[in-house]
C-alpha positions as CSV (number, residue, x, y, z in Angstrom):
1,M,64.6,-5.6,33.2
2,P,61.9,-7.4,35.2
3,D,63.3,-9.7,37.9
4,G,60.1,-11.6,38.8
5,R,58.6,-9.0,41.1
6,I,55.2,-7.6,40.1
7,L,56.4,-4.0,40.8
8,D,58.8,-4.3,37.9
9,L,56.0,-4.6,35.4
10,P,55.0,-1.6,33.4
11,D,51.7,0.0,34.2
12,V,49.1,-1.8,32.1
13,T,46.0,-0.5,33.9
14,F,43.6,2.1,32.5
15,T,40.0,3.3,32.8
16,A,37.9,1.9,30.0
17,R,35.3,4.2,28.6
18,Y,32.5,2.5,26.7
19,W,30.7,4.7,24.2
20,K,27.2,4.5,22.7
21,D,25.6,7.2,20.5
22,G,28.4,9.7,21.2
23,K,28.1,9.5,25.0
24,V,30.0,7.5,27.6
25,L,27.8,4.6,28.6
26,M,30.0,3.1,31.3
27,L,33.4,3.3,32.9
28,A,35.5,0.4,34.3
29,P,39.0,0.1,35.6
30,S,40.8,-2.6,33.5
31,F,44.1,-3.9,32.3
32,L,45.5,-4.9,28.9
33,G,44.0,-8.1,27.6
34,W,40.9,-8.1,29.8
35,V,37.6,-7.6,27.9
36,G,35.2,-8.2,30.8
37,I,34.2,-6.0,33.8
38,H,35.0,-6.7,37.4
39,T,34.2,-3.3,38.7
40,G,32.2,-0.7,36.8
41,M,29.8,2.2,36.6
42,R,26.8,2.5,34.2
43,M,26.4,6.2,33.7
44,D,23.3,7.6,35.4
45,G,22.3,4.1,36.5
46,W,24.2,1.8,38.8
47,T,27.6,0.4,39.8
48,F,29.0,-3.1,40.1
49,E,31.8,-4.8,42.0
50,Q,32.8,-8.4,42.1
51,N,34.5,-10.1,45.1
52,M,36.0,-13.6,45.4
53,R,34.2,-16.1,47.6
54,H,35.8,-19.0,49.5
55,P,36.3,-21.8,48.8
56,L,37.7,-21.3,45.3
57,D,38.3,-24.6,43.4
58,R,39.8,-23.6,40.1
59,A,39.7,-27.2,38.6
60,K,35.9,-27.5,39.5
61,S,35.3,-24.0,38.0
62,L,37.1,-24.9,34.8
63,Q,35.1,-28.1,34.5
64,A,31.8,-26.2,35.0
65,F,32.8,-23.7,32.3
66,K,33.7,-26.5,29.9
67,A,30.4,-28.3,30.6
68,G,28.4,-25.0,30.0
69,K,27.3,-24.8,33.6
70,G,28.7,-21.3,34.3
71,D,29.6,-18.2,32.3
72,L,32.7,-16.0,32.4
73,Y,31.4,-13.5,34.8
74,G,33.4,-10.5,33.5
75,W,32.0,-10.9,30.0
76,R,28.4,-11.5,31.2
77,V,28.7,-8.4,33.5
78,R,29.8,-6.3,30.5
79,Q,26.8,-7.5,28.5
80,I,24.5,-6.6,31.4
81,M,26.1,-3.2,31.9
82,E,25.6,-2.5,28.2
83,T,21.9,-3.5,28.2
84,S,20.5,-2.7,31.7
85,P,20.1,1.0,32.3
86,T,18.5,0.6,35.7
87,Y,19.6,-0.8,39.0
88,Q,16.5,-3.0,39.3
89,G,17.1,-4.5,35.8
90,A,20.7,-5.1,36.7
91,L,19.8,-6.7,40.0
92,T,17.4,-9.1,38.3
93,S,19.9,-10.0,35.6
94,L,22.9,-10.5,37.9
95,T,20.8,-12.5,40.4
96,N,19.9,-14.9,37.5
97,T,23.4,-15.0,36.0
98,R,25.2,-18.4,36.1
99,V,28.9,-18.1,37.1
100,M,31.7,-20.6,37.0
101,A,33.0,-20.0,40.5
102,P,31.6,-18.8,43.8
103,M,31.6,-15.1,44.2
104,Y,29.9,-11.9,45.5
105,F,28.3,-9.3,43.3
106,I,27.9,-5.9,45.0
107,L,25.5,-3.3,43.4
108,S,24.4,0.2,44.1
109,G,22.0,2.4,42.3
110,K,21.4,6.1,42.1
111,G,18.1,6.0,44.0
112,K,17.4,5.9,47.7
113,Y,17.9,2.4,49.2
114,E,19.3,0.9,46.0
115,G,22.0,-1.4,47.1
116,A,22.5,-5.2,47.2
117,V,24.9,-8.0,47.8
118,I,24.3,-11.2,45.7
119,T,26.1,-14.3,46.9
120,K,26.7,-16.6,44.0
121,D,27.3,-20.4,43.9
122,L,28.8,-22.3,41.0
123,G,26.5,-22.5,37.9
124,D,22.7,-22.5,38.7
125,D,23.2,-23.8,42.2
126,H,21.9,-22.0,45.3
127,L,23.3,-24.2,48.1
128,A,21.8,-24.6,51.5
129,G,23.5,-22.1,53.7
130,T,24.2,-19.6,50.9
131,P,22.9,-16.2,51.9
132,E,19.9,-14.9,50.0
133,V,20.3,-11.6,48.2
134,R,20.7,-8.8,50.8
135,Q,19.3,-5.4,50.0
136,L,19.1,-2.0,51.5
137,N,15.6,-1.6,53.0
138,E,14.0,1.4,54.5
139,A,11.2,-0.6,56.1
140,D,13.5,-2.6,58.3
141,G,16.1,0.1,58.8
142,T,18.9,-1.5,56.7
143,W,20.7,1.6,55.5
144,Y,24.1,0.0,54.8
145,L,25.5,-3.4,53.8
146,L,29.0,-4.7,54.7
147,Q,30.6,-7.5,52.6
148,T,33.9,-9.1,53.3
149,N,35.1,-12.2,51.4
150,D,33.1,-14.4,53.8
151,D,29.5,-15.3,53.9
152,V,27.5,-13.0,56.2
153,N,25.9,-16.0,57.9
154,K,29.1,-17.9,58.7
155,L,32.2,-17.4,60.7
156,P,35.3,-16.2,58.7
157,E,37.5,-18.9,57.3
């Protein structure tokens, strides 16, 4: 009998396998009731991870969603994973995606120097001080990216 502790809940997590034309198209860890993707892998293409970004104002995010200013990121990511077979296509689509809360999108591809961190603001906003898309880059020697839950150009909160 559950007593209010999360550890008493049954295991409701699983690895979702999305199929198309008899082949696994993508994989994503998930839990019962969730239809979006917060972390996933497009087979033979690219991977995605979403991280929270401070500050998170739930009331403002809900208002933005109701007003049509931001999408449910998990559902939008699922659509992009289904339709974008390449890292570059996913990078473009995710960079242009409107979200209902500030967050980070982390991508990696199967090719050399395919990796990026996209810092998202609410809706279509790109606020002053928000980092630009950071990418791996052979020309300037950027061979790794590190992303915490803080903007790279600011001190941690």
